[in-house]
PyMOL CGO cylinders between C-alpha atoms (Angstrom):
from pymol import cmd
from pymol.cgo import CYLINDER

trace = [
    CYLINDER, 128.15, 96.95, 99.91, 128.02, 93.04, 99.67, 0.3, 1, 1, 1, 1, 1, 1,
    CYLINDER, 128.02, 93.04, 99.67, 125.42, 91.72, 98.49, 0.3, 1, 1, 1, 1, 1, 1,
    CYLINDER, 125.42, 91.72, 98.49, 123.68, 88.92, 100.91, 0.3, 1, 1, 1, 1, 1, 1,
    CYLINDER, 123.68, 88.92, 100.91, 123.47, 86.43, 99.01, 0.3, 1, 1, 1, 1, 1, 1,
    CYLINDER, 123.47, 86.43, 99.01, 127.43, 85.94, 98.71, 0.3, 1, 1, 1, 1, 1, 1,
    CYLINDER, 127.43, 85.94, 98.71, 127.78, 85.96, 103.25, 0.3, 1, 1, 1, 1, 1, 1,
    CYLINDER, 127.78, 85.96, 103.25, 128.79, 82.51, 104.49, 0.3, 1, 1, 1, 1, 1, 1,
    CYLINDER, 128.79, 82.51, 104.49, 126.88, 81.23, 107.22, 0.3, 1, 1, 1, 1, 1, 1,
    CYLINDER, 126.88, 81.23, 107.22, 129.42, 80.45, 110.17, 0.3, 1, 1, 1, 1, 1, 1,
    CYLINDER, 129.42, 80.45, 110.17, 128.77, 77.20, 111.31, 0.3, 1, 1, 1, 1, 1, 1,
    CYLINDER, 128.77, 77.20, 111.31, 131.46, 76.38, 114.87, 0.3, 1, 1, 1, 1, 1, 1,
    CYLINDER, 131.46, 76.38, 114.87, 130.83, 73.08, 114.93, 0.3, 1, 1, 1, 1, 1, 1,
    CYLINDER, 130.83, 73.08, 114.93, 132.33, 71.91, 112.16, 0.3, 1, 1, 1, 1, 1, 1,
    CYLINDER, 132.33, 71.91, 112.16, 135.95, 70.17, 110.59, 0.3, 1, 1, 1, 1, 1, 1,
    CYLINDER, 135.95, 70.17, 110.59, 136.91, 73.68, 110.07, 0.3, 1, 1, 1, 1, 1, 1,
    CYLINDER, 136.91, 73.68, 110.07, 137.49, 73.55, 114.17, 0.3, 1, 1, 1, 1, 1, 1,
    CYLINDER, 137.49, 73.55, 114.17, 139.39, 70.41, 113.95, 0.3, 1, 1, 1, 1, 1, 1,
    CYLINDER, 139.39, 70.41, 113.95, 141.84, 71.95, 111.41, 0.3, 1, 1, 1, 1, 1, 1,
    CYLINDER, 141.84, 71.95, 111.41, 142.63, 75.03, 113.08, 0.3, 1, 1, 1, 1, 1, 1,
    CYLINDER, 142.63, 75.03, 113.08, 143.03, 73.10, 116.60, 0.3, 1, 1, 1, 1, 1, 1,
    CYLINDER, 143.03, 73.10, 116.60, 145.78, 71.58, 114.00, 0.3, 1, 1, 1, 1, 1, 1,
    CYLINDER, 145.78, 71.58, 114.00, 147.29, 74.25, 113.04, 0.3, 1, 1, 1, 1, 1, 1,
    CYLINDER, 147.29, 74.25, 113.04, 147.10, 75.74, 116.18, 0.3, 1, 1, 1, 1, 1, 1,
    CYLINDER, 147.10, 75.74, 116.18, 148.73, 72.53, 117.55, 0.3, 1, 1, 1, 1, 1, 1,
    CYLINDER, 148.73, 72.53, 117.55, 151.84, 72.89, 116.03, 0.3, 1, 1, 1, 1, 1, 1,
    CYLINDER, 151.84, 72.89, 116.03, 153.93, 75.73, 118.10, 0.3, 1, 1, 1, 1, 1, 1,
    CYLINDER, 153.93, 75.73, 118.10, 156.36, 76.90, 114.61, 0.3, 1, 1, 1, 1, 1, 1,
    CYLINDER, 156.36, 76.90, 114.61, 156.38, 77.42, 111.31, 0.3, 1, 1, 1, 1, 1, 1,
    CYLINDER, 156.38, 77.42, 111.31, 157.44, 73.90, 110.25, 0.3, 1, 1, 1, 1, 1, 1,
    CYLINDER, 157.44, 73.90, 110.25, 156.57, 72.07, 107.06, 0.3, 1, 1, 1, 1, 1, 1,
    CYLINDER, 156.57, 72.07, 107.06, 153.88, 70.72, 109.47, 0.3, 1, 1, 1, 1, 1, 1,
    CYLINDER, 153.88, 70.72, 109.47, 152.14, 74.27, 110.74, 0.3, 1, 1, 1, 1, 1, 1,
    CYLINDER, 152.14, 74.27, 110.74, 152.53, 75.13, 106.42, 0.3, 1, 1, 1, 1, 1, 1,
    CYLINDER, 152.53, 75.13, 106.42, 150.62, 71.85, 105.17, 0.3, 1, 1, 1, 1, 1, 1,
    CYLINDER, 150.62, 71.85, 105.17, 148.09, 72.46, 108.06, 0.3, 1, 1, 1, 1, 1, 1,
    CYLINDER, 148.09, 72.46, 108.06, 147.26, 75.85, 107.20, 0.3, 1, 1, 1, 1, 1, 1,
    CYLINDER, 147.26, 75.85, 107.20, 147.33, 74.55, 102.96, 0.3, 1, 1, 1, 1, 1, 1,
    CYLINDER, 147.33, 74.55, 102.96, 144.90, 72.83, 104.38, 0.3, 1, 1, 1, 1, 1, 1,
    CYLINDER, 144.90, 72.83, 104.38, 143.01, 75.17, 106.32, 0.3, 1, 1, 1, 1, 1, 1,
    CYLINDER, 143.01, 75.17, 106.32, 142.70, 77.39, 103.36, 0.3, 1, 1, 1, 1, 1, 1,
    CYLINDER, 142.70, 77.39, 103.36, 141.60, 74.87, 101.20, 0.3, 1, 1, 1, 1, 1, 1,
    CYLINDER, 141.60, 74.87, 101.20, 139.10, 73.72, 103.38, 0.3, 1, 1, 1, 1, 1, 1,
    CYLINDER, 139.10, 73.72, 103.38, 137.56, 77.50, 103.75, 0.3, 1, 1, 1, 1, 1, 1,
    CYLINDER, 137.56, 77.50, 103.75, 137.55, 77.83, 100.01, 0.3, 1, 1, 1, 1, 1, 1,
    CYLINDER, 137.55, 77.83, 100.01, 135.41, 75.46, 99.35, 0.3, 1, 1, 1, 1, 1, 1,
    CYLINDER, 135.41, 75.46, 99.35, 132.91, 76.69, 101.99, 0.3, 1, 1, 1, 1, 1, 1,
    CYLINDER, 132.91, 76.69, 101.99, 132.26, 79.46, 99.83, 0.3, 1, 1, 1, 1, 1, 1,
    CYLINDER, 132.26, 79.46, 99.83, 134.86, 82.02, 101.76, 0.3, 1, 1, 1, 1, 1, 1,
    CYLINDER, 134.86, 82.02, 101.76, 136.54, 84.62, 101.06, 0.3, 1, 1, 1, 1, 1, 1,
    CYLINDER, 136.54, 84.62, 101.06, 140.28, 86.40, 100.75, 0.3, 1, 1, 1, 1, 1, 1,
    CYLINDER, 140.28, 86.40, 100.75, 140.34, 89.39, 101.32, 0.3, 1, 1, 1, 1, 1, 1,
    CYLINDER, 140.34, 89.39, 101.32, 143.91, 91.36, 102.49, 0.3, 1, 1, 1, 1, 1, 1,
    CYLINDER, 143.91, 91.36, 102.49, 143.70, 94.34, 103.94, 0.3, 1, 1, 1, 1, 1, 1,
    CYLINDER, 143.70, 94.34, 103.94, 141.67, 96.69, 107.06, 0.3, 1, 1, 1, 1, 1, 1,
    CYLINDER, 141.67, 96.69, 107.06, 138.41, 95.42, 107.26, 0.3, 1, 1, 1, 1, 1, 1,
    CYLINDER, 138.41, 95.42, 107.26, 136.66, 97.96, 107.37, 0.3, 1, 1, 1, 1, 1, 1,
    CYLINDER, 136.66, 97.96, 107.37, 137.62, 98.82, 103.86, 0.3, 1, 1, 1, 1, 1, 1,
    CYLINDER, 137.62, 98.82, 103.86, 135.59, 96.22, 102.36, 0.3, 1, 1, 1, 1, 1, 1,
    CYLINDER, 135.59, 96.22, 102.36, 132.61, 97.76, 104.61, 0.3, 1, 1, 1, 1, 1, 1,
    CYLINDER, 132.61, 97.76, 104.61, 133.71, 95.40, 108.06, 0.3, 1, 1, 1, 1, 1, 1,
    CYLINDER, 133.71, 95.40, 108.06, 132.79, 95.14, 111.63, 0.3, 1, 1, 1, 1, 1, 1,
    CYLINDER, 132.79, 95.14, 111.63, 134.99, 93.32, 113.79, 0.3, 1, 1, 1, 1, 1, 1,
    CYLINDER, 134.99, 93.32, 113.79, 132.44, 90.73, 116.46, 0.3, 1, 1, 1, 1, 1, 1,
    CYLINDER, 132.44, 90.73, 116.46, 135.14, 90.67, 119.84, 0.3, 1, 1, 1, 1, 1, 1,
    CYLINDER, 135.14, 90.67, 119.84, 138.65, 89.36, 118.64, 0.3, 1, 1, 1, 1, 1, 1,
    CYLINDER, 138.65, 89.36, 118.64, 137.34, 85.98, 116.45, 0.3, 1, 1, 1, 1, 1, 1,
    CYLINDER, 137.34, 85.98, 116.45, 138.55, 86.15, 112.55, 0.3, 1, 1, 1, 1, 1, 1,
    CYLINDER, 138.55, 86.15, 112.55, 134.50, 86.58, 112.18, 0.3, 1, 1, 1, 1, 1, 1,
    CYLINDER, 134.50, 86.58, 112.18, 133.27, 89.98, 109.93, 0.3, 1, 1, 1, 1, 1, 1,
    CYLINDER, 133.27, 89.98, 109.93, 129.92, 91.43, 109.47, 0.3, 1, 1, 1, 1, 1, 1,
    CYLINDER, 129.92, 91.43, 109.47, 128.18, 94.40, 107.30, 0.3, 1, 1, 1, 1, 1, 1,
    CYLINDER, 128.18, 94.40, 107.30, 127.28, 97.14, 108.41, 0.3, 1, 1, 1, 1, 1, 1,
]
cmd.load_cgo(trace, "trace")
């Protein structure tokens, strides 16, 4: 189980929303889109988000709708 102190509160109205909008603005994977992705990842790391690969259930998480947000079971 993931300790509650490691959970990150998600704030919807912040600079990350702007960065994601910029990322989605690029239709194909160009160098500009790669740079936008790098900026998004740096922002997430700076806010304490955890990167994980693989199926979310392996980490005892469950999806909320179609978003990328996860909650502990």
